[in-house]
All heavy atoms as an XYZ file, in Angstrom:
735
protein
N     100.257     90.653   -186.280
C      99.720     89.399   -185.719
C      98.251     89.245   -186.102
O      97.814     88.165   -186.469
C      99.860     89.472   -184.147
C      99.500     88.276   -183.452
S     100.624     86.947   -183.786
C     100.030     85.711   -182.666
N      97.490     90.321   -186.148
C      96.119     90.238   -186.466
C      95.980     89.862   -187.885
O      95.075     89.165   -188.339
C      95.475     91.583   -186.135
C      93.948     91.604   -186.380
C      93.334     92.868   -185.970
C      91.805     92.820   -186.199
N      91.196     94.039   -185.745
N      96.904     90.419   -188.800
C      96.840     90.100   -190.232
C      97.038     88.605   -190.441
O      96.398     87.988   -191.296
C      97.850     90.847   -190.941
C      97.279     91.986   -191.765
O      96.072     92.106   -191.881
N      98.139     92.839   -192.401
N      98.030     88.030   -189.720
C      98.286     86.637   -189.893
C      97.065     85.744   -189.480
O      96.791     84.800   -190.100
C      99.506     86.188   -189.033
C     100.816     86.587   -189.571
C     101.875     86.100   -188.750
N     102.991     85.653   -189.553
C     103.988     85.069   -189.187
N     104.235     84.840   -187.798
N     104.930     84.717   -190.024
N      96.466     86.175   -188.393
C      95.232     85.451   -187.877
C      94.133     85.508   -189.026
O      93.494     84.515   -189.277
C      94.774     85.948   -186.578
C      93.483     85.322   -186.149
C      93.514     84.003   -185.574
C      92.241     85.897   -186.264
C      92.390     83.289   -185.255
C      91.123     85.197   -185.810
C      91.147     83.926   -185.387
N      93.950     86.657   -189.565
C      92.829     86.862   -190.532
C      93.206     86.003   -191.844
O      92.355     85.393   -192.392
C      92.774     88.298   -190.957
C      92.220     89.185   -189.851
S      90.578     88.626   -189.264
C      89.654     89.235   -190.627
N      94.451     85.926   -192.210
C      94.898     85.134   -193.416
C      94.670     83.649   -193.136
O      94.130     82.901   -193.901
C      96.304     85.427   -193.823
C      96.420     86.878   -194.351
C      96.798     84.380   -194.843
C      97.807     87.300   -194.662
N      95.034     83.259   -191.864
C      94.896     81.845   -191.516
C      93.356     81.509   -191.496
O      92.973     80.454   -191.922
C      95.513     81.591   -190.139
C      95.202     80.228   -189.518
C      95.874     79.136   -190.067
C      94.255     80.101   -188.561
C      95.616     77.885   -189.601
C      93.981     78.793   -188.102
C      94.633     77.679   -188.586
N      92.583     82.351   -190.915
C      91.006     82.120   -190.764
C      90.479     82.014   -192.181
O      89.643     81.143   -192.481
C      90.397     83.233   -189.941
N      90.882     82.925   -193.096
C      90.299     82.935   -194.414
C      90.725     81.634   -195.159
O      89.960     81.018   -195.860
C      90.737     84.129   -195.256
N      91.998     81.268   -194.992
C      92.484     80.005   -195.627
C      91.760     78.796   -195.052
O      91.402     77.875   -195.827
C      93.959     79.918   -195.395
O      94.717     80.934   -195.960
N      91.603     78.681   -193.809
C      90.855     77.538   -193.163
C      89.403     77.499   -193.662
O      88.923     76.467   -193.993
C      90.881     77.704   -191.661
N      88.746     78.747   -193.742
C      87.386     78.711   -194.255
C      87.345     78.209   -195.683
O      86.378     77.478   -196.008
C      86.775     80.130   -194.072
N      88.191     78.662   -196.472
C      88.197     78.252   -197.887
C      88.525     76.806   -198.003
O      87.897     76.086   -198.795
C      89.301     79.087   -198.719
C      89.423     78.756   -200.130
C      88.066     79.059   -200.865
C      90.510     79.573   -200.747
N      89.399     76.280   -197.258
C      89.723     74.897   -197.302
C      88.615     73.979   -196.853
O      88.264     73.066   -197.475
C      90.977     74.538   -196.384
O      92.138     75.144   -196.851
N      87.894     74.388   -195.847
C      86.760     73.617   -195.352
C      85.614     73.665   -196.363
O      85.020     72.640   -196.675
C      86.270     74.170   -194.067
C      84.893     73.616   -193.679
C      87.216     73.867   -192.888
N      85.417     74.839   -197.018
C      84.336     74.897   -198.010
C      84.678     74.043   -199.226
O      83.718     73.527   -199.867
C      84.019     76.318   -198.395
O      85.104     76.833   -199.134
N      85.899     73.912   -199.676
C      86.239     73.116   -200.807
C      86.252     71.624   -200.503
O      86.099     70.876   -201.426
C      87.694     73.510   -201.302
C      87.700     74.937   -201.891
S      86.621     75.072   -203.384
C      87.541     74.030   -204.456
N      86.440     71.248   -199.274
C      86.467     69.802   -198.979
C      85.129     69.263   -198.563
O      84.968     68.060   -198.271
C      87.563     69.624   -197.831
C      88.941     69.865   -198.222
C      89.897     69.737   -197.102
C      89.379     68.930   -199.342
N      84.109     70.077   -198.413
C      82.808     69.580   -198.008
C      82.148     69.067   -199.272
O      82.460     69.351   -200.414
C      82.012     70.647   -197.345
O      81.847     71.745   -198.359
C      82.532     71.230   -196.142
N      81.080     68.247   -199.079
C      80.316     67.699   -200.133
C      78.842     68.160   -199.970
O      78.440     68.618   -198.932
C      80.528     66.242   -200.297
O      79.952     65.647   -199.134
N      78.131     67.966   -201.033
C      76.776     68.326   -201.052
C      75.953     67.206   -201.716
O      76.364     66.591   -202.685
C      76.566     69.587   -201.856
S      74.869     70.094   -202.071
N      74.694     66.891   -201.212
C      73.896     65.907   -201.820
C      72.516     66.439   -201.932
O      72.005     67.072   -200.980
C      73.968     64.642   -200.997
N      71.866     66.211   -203.059
C      70.456     66.641   -203.156
C      69.634     65.500   -203.691
O      70.237     64.682   -204.478
C      70.327     67.897   -204.168
O      70.820     67.457   -205.463
C      71.078     69.061   -203.728
N      68.438     65.420   -203.359
C      67.545     64.419   -203.869
C      66.282     65.153   -204.390
O      65.623     65.922   -203.734
C      67.081     63.462   -202.854
C      68.253     62.657   -202.261
C      66.096     62.475   -203.425
C      67.952     61.750   -201.179
N      66.104     65.013   -205.800
C      64.900     65.626   -206.419
C      63.935     64.532   -206.702
O      64.162     63.721   -207.590
C      65.331     66.342   -207.631
C      66.261     67.452   -207.428
O      66.136     68.185   -206.448
N      67.383     67.511   -208.202
N      62.931     64.430   -205.933
C      61.962     63.314   -206.112
C      60.882     63.812   -207.028
O      60.127     64.777   -206.793
C      61.267     63.004   -204.821
O      60.390     61.967   -205.002
N      60.686     63.173   -208.199
C      59.640     63.576   -209.158
C      58.392     63.029   -208.592
O      58.237     62.126   -207.930
N      57.308     63.767   -209.039
C      56.005     63.347   -208.669
C      55.595     62.019   -209.296
O      56.209     61.684   -210.375
C      55.020     64.456   -209.076
N      54.691     61.286   -208.740
C      54.302     59.988   -209.389
C      53.817     60.267   -210.787
O      53.203     61.302   -211.006
C      53.271     59.343   -208.529
N      54.046     59.382   -211.678
C      53.626     59.597   -213.033
C      52.127     59.428   -213.265
O      51.576     59.962   -214.216
C      54.329     58.582   -213.922
C      55.921     58.669   -213.970
C      56.464     57.556   -214.840
C      56.297     60.013   -214.516
N      51.527     58.712   -212.355
C      50.076     58.660   -212.359
C      49.511     59.120   -211.102
O      50.182     58.873   -210.037
C      49.653     57.196   -212.647
N      48.386     59.773   -211.092
C      47.752     60.254   -209.827
C      47.557     59.185   -208.864
O      47.005     58.056   -209.201
C      46.427     60.948   -210.152
C      46.550     62.428   -210.009
C      45.180     63.123   -210.236
O      44.273     62.895   -209.449
O      45.088     63.781   -211.245
N      47.980     59.339   -207.608
C      47.785     58.404   -206.515
C      48.391     56.996   -206.876
O      47.830     55.997   -206.381
C      46.222     58.343   -206.139
C      45.744     59.581   -205.659
C      44.252     59.427   -205.325
C      43.716     60.791   -204.849
N      42.296     60.716   -204.545
N      49.394     56.995   -207.676
C      50.027     55.702   -208.045
C      50.852     55.270   -206.886
O      51.531     55.994   -206.261
C      50.838     55.879   -209.278
N      50.905     53.983   -206.656
C      51.739     53.430   -205.572
C      53.226     53.494   -206.043
O      53.507     53.618   -207.208
C      51.326     51.937   -205.435
C      50.775     51.571   -206.790
C      50.080     52.888   -207.238
N      54.161     53.562   -205.068
C      55.557     53.738   -205.460
C      55.978     52.473   -206.184
O      56.760     52.565   -207.123
C      56.436     53.933   -204.208
C      56.117     55.377   -203.707
C      57.847     53.759   -204.465
C      56.949     55.746   -202.463
N      55.546     51.386   -205.893
C      55.939     50.139   -206.505
C      56.867     49.275   -205.706
O      57.513     49.820   -204.729
N      56.967     48.007   -206.013
C      57.742     47.137   -205.183
C      59.141     46.910   -205.727
O      60.018     46.482   -204.971
C      57.045     45.780   -205.104
C      55.694     45.846   -204.419
C      55.029     44.460   -204.326
O      55.597     43.452   -204.703
N      53.892     44.442   -203.741
N      59.445     47.311   -206.896
C      60.841     47.185   -207.490
C      61.523     48.513   -207.481
O      60.837     49.609   -207.621
C      60.729     46.545   -208.864
C      60.246     45.171   -208.896
C      60.305     44.644   -210.297
C      59.739     43.289   -210.436
N      59.704     42.797   -211.854
N      62.835     48.484   -207.405
C      63.602     49.742   -207.492
C      64.795     49.448   -208.463
O      65.434     48.378   -208.405
C      64.219     50.123   -206.097
C      65.067     51.345   -206.275
C      63.094     50.281   -205.098
N      65.073     50.454   -209.325
C      66.173     50.328   -210.164
C      67.034     51.626   -210.206
O      66.417     52.663   -210.000
N      68.233     51.524   -210.367
C      69.168     52.613   -210.362
C      70.083     52.669   -211.567
O      70.558     51.575   -211.953
C      69.996     52.739   -209.099
C      69.214     53.066   -207.841
C      70.090     53.277   -206.606
O      71.344     53.068   -206.753
O      69.559     53.687   -205.640
N      70.473     53.825   -211.989
C      71.509     54.000   -212.999
C      72.408     55.163   -212.459
O      71.840     56.230   -212.115
C      70.962     54.243   -214.359
N      73.649     54.943   -212.432
C      74.577     55.895   -211.810
C      75.741     56.266   -212.728
O      76.254     55.366   -213.362
C      75.111     55.479   -210.441
O      74.047     55.089   -209.636
C      75.999     56.354   -209.806
N      76.131     57.502   -212.750
C      77.335     57.897   -213.481
C      78.048     58.987   -212.733
O      77.382     59.674   -211.867
C      77.012     58.400   -214.896
O      76.159     59.528   -214.867
N      79.296     59.102   -212.907
C      80.143     60.060   -212.236
C      80.680     61.077   -213.208
O      81.237     60.685   -214.323
C      81.238     59.432   -211.466
O      80.787     58.461   -210.575
C      82.138     60.451   -210.754
N      80.527     62.352   -212.918
C      81.030     63.438   -213.773
C      82.303     64.057   -213.119
O      82.305     64.312   -212.012
C      79.995     64.494   -214.047
C      78.839     63.991   -214.807
C      77.665     63.481   -214.184
C      78.750     64.045   -216.150
C      76.634     62.966   -214.835
C      77.707     63.605   -216.889
C      76.611     63.066   -216.181
O      75.502     62.582   -216.900
N      83.308     64.310   -213.957
C      84.552     64.930   -213.514
C      84.617     66.250   -214.214
O      84.581     66.371   -215.419
C      85.770     64.093   -213.892
C      85.709     62.683   -213.142
C      86.991     64.745   -213.385
C      86.661     61.764   -213.518
N      84.667     67.394   -213.350
C      84.737     68.742   -213.831
C      83.528     69.040   -214.706
O      83.564     70.101   -215.431
C      86.004     69.009   -214.610
C      87.318     68.824   -213.854
C      88.436     68.938   -214.857
C      87.480     69.845   -212.763
N      82.456     68.290   -214.566
C      81.254     68.562   -215.351
C      81.419     68.313   -216.861
O      80.551     68.654   -217.645
N      82.506     67.747   -217.191
C      82.874     67.568   -218.646
C      82.872     66.075   -219.119
O      82.452     65.838   -220.256
C      84.236     68.198   -218.992
C      84.462     69.663   -218.643
C      85.935     70.063   -218.897
C      83.449     70.521   -219.530
N      83.331     65.227   -218.199
C      83.444     63.823   -218.617
C      82.611     62.916   -217.726
O      82.679     63.083   -216.545
C      84.966     63.496   -218.546
C      85.216     62.085   -218.982
C      85.238     61.665   -220.256
C      85.402     60.970   -218.176
N      85.529     60.265   -220.255
C      85.624     59.883   -218.980
C      85.484     60.766   -216.751
C      85.871     58.563   -218.462
C      85.720     59.529   -216.210
C      85.938     58.492   -217.138
N      81.929     62.067   -218.317
C      81.091     61.166   -217.543
C      81.629     59.759   -217.625
O      82.169     59.296   -218.702
C      79.735     61.140   -218.105
O      78.892     60.070   -217.536
N      81.595     59.035   -216.544
C      82.098     57.653   -216.465
C      81.339     56.715   -217.362
O      81.838     55.663   -217.787
C      82.184     57.129   -215.041
O      80.861     57.077   -214.507
N      79.995     56.953   -217.623
C      79.192     56.068   -218.319
C      78.516     56.706   -219.539
O      77.531     56.192   -220.027
C      78.180     55.366   -217.477
C      78.802     54.456   -216.405
C      77.813     53.674   -215.604
C      78.571     52.912   -214.594
N      77.644     52.154   -213.716
N      78.955     57.820   -219.902
C      78.311     58.586   -221.117
C      76.829     58.875   -220.729
O      76.545     59.421   -219.659
N      76.008     58.616   -221.693
C      74.551     58.940   -221.511
C      73.688     57.804   -221.069
O      72.572     57.707   -221.323
C      74.022     59.522   -222.904
C      74.703     60.796   -223.337
C      74.473     61.936   -222.389
O      73.303     62.035   -221.891
O      75.376     62.714   -222.142
N      74.345     56.873   -220.340
C      73.538     55.658   -219.950
C      72.906     55.831   -218.562
O      72.423     54.898   -217.956
C      74.502     54.449   -219.900
C      75.052     54.107   -221.209
C      75.932     52.865   -221.126
O      76.130     52.316   -220.031
N      76.519     52.570   -222.211
N      72.913     57.077   -218.021
C      72.237     57.330   -216.710
C      70.888     57.954   -216.960
O      70.740     59.156   -216.956
C      73.152     58.314   -215.926
C      72.642     58.556   -214.555
O      71.747     57.733   -214.118
N      73.017     59.530   -213.937
N      69.957     57.175   -217.375
C      68.607     57.688   -217.708
C      67.528     56.736   -217.096
O      67.773     55.752   -216.529
C      68.445     57.862   -219.147
C      68.621     56.629   -220.009
O      68.343     55.460   -219.525
N      69.217     56.729   -221.144
N      66.243     57.153   -217.284
C      65.165     56.451   -216.641
C      65.085     55.056   -217.295
O      64.858     54.042   -216.575
C      63.897     57.221   -216.894
C      63.919     58.463   -216.052
C      62.634     56.403   -216.464
C      62.787     59.443   -216.341
N      65.259     54.966   -218.600
C      65.146     53.646   -219.289
C      66.221     52.663   -218.694
O      65.948     51.507   -218.390
C      65.410     53.829   -220.781
C      65.264     52.560   -221.557
C      65.474     52.842   -223.055
C      65.440     51.460   -223.795
N      65.729     51.641   -225.146
N      67.424     53.160   -218.588
C      68.475     52.244   -218.038
C      68.202     51.874   -216.618
O      68.431     50.716   -216.256
C      69.856     52.932   -218.187
C      71.011     52.059   -217.744
C      71.223     50.924   -218.731
O      71.159     51.087   -219.928
N      71.465     49.766   -218.115
N      67.681     52.789   -215.770
C      67.470     52.473   -214.444
C      66.341     51.384   -214.300
O      66.386     50.495   -213.564
C      67.056     53.752   -213.697
N      65.295     51.568   -215.168
C      64.264     50.575   -215.209
C      64.735     49.225   -215.610
O      64.278     48.233   -215.040
C      63.074     51.153   -216.121
N      65.568     49.179   -216.664
C      66.081     47.853   -217.018
C      66.938     47.306   -215.896
O      66.853     46.027   -215.729
C      66.948     48.062   -218.316
C      66.178     48.404   -219.533
C      67.090     48.657   -220.785
O      68.310     48.417   -220.692
O      66.557     49.047   -221.798
N      67.700     48.128   -215.259
C      68.562     47.549   -214.167
C      67.727     46.927   -213.032
O      68.159     46.070   -212.319
C      69.460     48.618   -213.568
C      70.502     48.990   -214.518
O      70.770     48.347   -215.568
N      71.213     50.182   -214.316
N      66.530     47.481   -212.807
C      65.591     46.952   -211.756
C      64.586     46.021   -212.257
O      63.757     45.524   -211.475
N      64.522     45.704   -213.566
C      63.578     44.755   -214.071
C      62.205     45.355   -214.061
O      61.219     44.621   -213.777
N      62.055     46.617   -214.209
C      60.784     47.355   -214.118
C      60.172     47.563   -215.513
O      60.762     48.074   -216.403
C      60.961     48.759   -213.389
C      61.460     48.458   -211.960
C      59.731     49.496   -213.401
C      61.949     49.698   -211.198
N      58.896     47.204   -215.624
C      58.170     47.326   -216.889
C      57.286     48.670   -216.872
O      57.123     49.280   -217.919
C      57.271     46.194   -217.154
C      57.966     44.849   -217.334
C      58.924     44.820   -218.520
O      58.463     45.401   -219.549
N      60.080     44.266   -218.367
N      56.759     48.967   -215.701
C      55.893     50.164   -215.513
C      56.477     51.028   -214.480
O      56.474     50.670   -213.245
C      54.467     49.676   -215.135
C      53.503     50.785   -215.069
C      52.096     50.263   -214.685
C      51.138     51.439   -214.548
N      49.828     50.971   -214.054
N      56.962     52.238   -214.825
C      57.586     53.215   -213.863
C      56.451     54.012   -213.258
O      55.654     54.555   -213.951
C      58.578     54.060   -214.592
C      59.216     55.100   -213.638
C      59.761     53.235   -215.155
N      56.530     54.157   -211.929
C      55.532     54.916   -211.228
C      56.073     56.169   -210.522
O      55.454     57.192   -210.365
C      54.844     54.111   -210.100
O      55.746     53.572   -209.204
C      53.940     53.005   -210.713
N      57.416     56.148   -210.285
C      58.037     57.328   -209.707
C      59.517     57.378   -210.014
O      60.163     56.301   -210.194
C      57.895     57.351   -208.146
C      58.423     58.586   -207.545
C      57.995     58.671   -206.045
O      57.259     57.901   -205.486
N      58.523     59.631   -205.399
N      60.119     58.589   -210.188
C      61.506     58.831   -210.509
C      62.111     59.712   -209.478
O      61.530     60.736   -209.093
C      61.598     59.359   -211.939
C      63.119     59.654   -212.268
C      60.988     58.423   -212.963
N      63.383     59.397   -209.133
C      64.133     60.324   -208.264
C      65.510     60.587   -208.849
O      66.017     59.676   -209.463
C      64.363     59.712   -206.861
C      63.225     59.613   -205.979
C      63.596     59.020   -204.675
O      64.629     58.446   -204.430
O      62.713     59.112   -203.728
N      66.002     61.823   -208.810
C      67.293     62.124   -209.257
C      68.077     62.501   -208.016
O      67.667     63.411   -207.307
C      67.228     63.311   -210.176
C      66.460     62.983   -211.514
C      65.160     63.461   -211.630
C      67.058     62.229   -212.506
C      64.473     63.172   -212.807
C      66.329     61.960   -213.599
C      65.022     62.433   -213.774
O      64.294     62.140   -214.936
N      69.274     61.961   -207.850
C      70.064     62.170   -206.697
C      71.471     62.653   -207.151
O      72.069     61.923   -207.992
C      70.212     60.859   -205.837
C      68.881     60.355   -205.504
C      71.132     61.119   -204.640
C      68.913     58.960   -204.968
N      71.909     63.795   -206.736
C      73.230     64.381   -207.100
C      74.053     64.542   -205.822
O      73.669     65.090   -204.838
C      73.008     65.747   -207.762
C      72.310     65.592   -209.141
O      72.754     64.710   -209.888
O      71.395     66.405   -209.380
N      75.261     64.114   -205.914
C      76.181     64.234   -204.845
C      77.492     64.863   -205.431
O      78.104     64.318   -206.255
C      76.581     62.837   -204.145
C      75.395     62.224   -203.548
C      75.767     60.905   -203.050
O      76.280     60.051   -203.755
N      75.341     60.582   -201.841
N      77.773     66.119   -204.891
C      78.992     66.834   -205.357
C      80.083     66.762   -204.275
O      79.808     66.954   -203.125
C      78.559     68.374   -205.646
N      81.328     66.517   -204.700
C      82.457     66.492   -203.842
C      83.506     67.447   -204.280
O      83.663     67.683   -205.479
C      83.012     65.018   -203.825
C      84.259     64.967   -202.926
C      81.941     64.070   -203.357
N      84.226     68.040   -203.383
C      85.220     69.052   -203.630
C      84.780     70.215   -204.512
O      85.268     70.549   -205.482
C      86.420     68.395   -204.376
C      87.223     67.441   -203.474
C      88.304     66.708   -204.320
C      87.870     68.082   -202.323
N      83.630     70.745   -204.014
C      83.075     71.925   -204.640
C      82.567     71.673   -206.035
O      82.549     72.554   -206.900
N      82.230     70.523   -206.396
C      81.699     70.168   -207.693
C      82.614     69.618   -208.708
O      82.231     69.409   -209.833
N      83.840     69.401   -208.233
C      84.888     68.772   -209.159
C      84.392     67.325   -209.539
O      84.661     66.967   -210.625
C      86.245     68.725   -208.542
C      86.911     70.042   -208.237
C      88.223     69.850   -207.595
C      87.023     70.815   -209.563
N      83.848     66.580   -208.644
C      83.370     65.348   -208.927
C      81.833     65.293   -208.617
O      81.495     65.706   -207.465
C      84.044     64.303   -208.069
C      85.537     64.186   -208.363
C      86.421     64.841   -207.505
C      86.034     63.474   -209.451
C      87.736     64.839   -207.777
C      87.361     63.432   -209.604
C      88.211     64.087   -208.816
N      81.023     64.850   -209.464
C      79.530     64.785   -209.276
C      79.064     63.398   -209.602
O      79.363     62.880   -210.640
C      78.823     65.802   -210.113
C      79.281     67.207   -209.803
C      77.339     65.676   -209.927
C      78.769     68.282   -210.773
N      78.370     62.786   -208.606
C      77.777     61.463   -208.836
C      76.321     61.715   -209.028
O      75.636     62.209   -208.149
C      78.030     60.562   -207.568
C      77.424     59.235   -207.667
C      77.634     58.404   -206.435
C      76.963     57.082   -206.477
N      77.071     56.298   -205.217
N      75.818     61.307   -210.228
C      74.403     61.490   -210.502
C      73.808     60.107   -210.633
O      74.173     59.300   -211.386
C      74.238     62.238   -211.852
C      72.870     62.427   -212.272
N      72.026     63.424   -211.710
C      72.103     61.850   -213.167
C      70.878     63.389   -212.250
N      70.861     62.453   -213.168
N      72.640     59.951   -209.850
C      71.893     58.692   -209.811
C      70.479     58.884   -210.171
O      69.864     59.863   -209.685
C      71.952     57.994   -208.352
O      73.374     57.856   -208.009
C      71.246     56.776   -208.339
N      69.980     58.084   -211.073
C      68.579     58.089   -211.390
C      68.030     56.792   -210.773
O      68.416     55.715   -211.039
C      68.340     58.082   -212.914
O      68.982     59.245   -213.523
C      66.895     58.134   -213.324
N      66.999     57.032   -209.913
C      66.323     55.905   -209.198
C      64.846     55.888   -209.702
O      64.204     56.888   -209.569
C      66.472     56.082   -207.749
C      65.881     54.914   -206.947
C      66.023     55.111   -205.467
N      67.456     55.186   -205.088
C      67.875     55.850   -204.001
N      67.025     56.423   -203.219
N      69.128     55.755   -203.658
N      64.409     54.688   -210.046
C      62.977     54.496   -210.521
C      62.328     53.468   -209.630
O      62.991     52.569   -209.167
C      62.844     54.174   -212.003
C      63.404     55.283   -212.873
C      63.523     52.909   -212.287
N      61.109     53.671   -209.453
C      60.164     52.741   -208.716
C      59.135     52.226   -209.638
O      58.616     53.048   -210.470
C      59.582     53.401   -207.519
C      60.590     53.930   -206.511
C      61.035     55.225   -206.555
C      61.065     53.146   -205.434
C      62.005     55.709   -205.669
C      61.958     53.589   -204.526
C      62.352     54.881   -204.562
O      63.311     55.322   -203.747
N      58.690     51.018   -209.439
C      57.563     50.559   -210.300
C      57.411     49.039   -210.163
O      57.834     48.443   -209.190
N      56.762     48.508   -211.187
C      56.454     47.134   -211.192
C      56.910     46.487   -212.509
O      57.116     47.082   -213.457
C      54.858     46.933   -211.117
C      54.307     47.539   -209.888
C      52.813     47.572   -209.974
O      52.105     47.075   -210.910
O      52.250     48.206   -209.015
C-alpha cells in the first residue's frame, strides 16, 4: 500500500511539473543614460516548438518590434519568454519603447 502511494505521489508531482508554465521578463537597461521610456510601444512575437522550429523565423527582433510600433528612436528593450509544458512550447516576445 505504501509503495502504491509513493508511485502515485511521484506521478502526480511529475504531472504537475510538466503542466506548469514559466514566464520571465528581462528588461534591458535604457540605451541612453536617464532616457525616458518613450510614449510608443512595439512588439514582435514568435513561438518556438521543441526549441527547433519558430513560427516566424528570425523576424522576432528589435528592428521588427520598432517597425510594428512605428518607433524611430528606441530607448528601452524588454525580452519576455513564456514556456509551457516544460519548455515544449516557448513564446518569445521582444518589446521596445521609444519615440
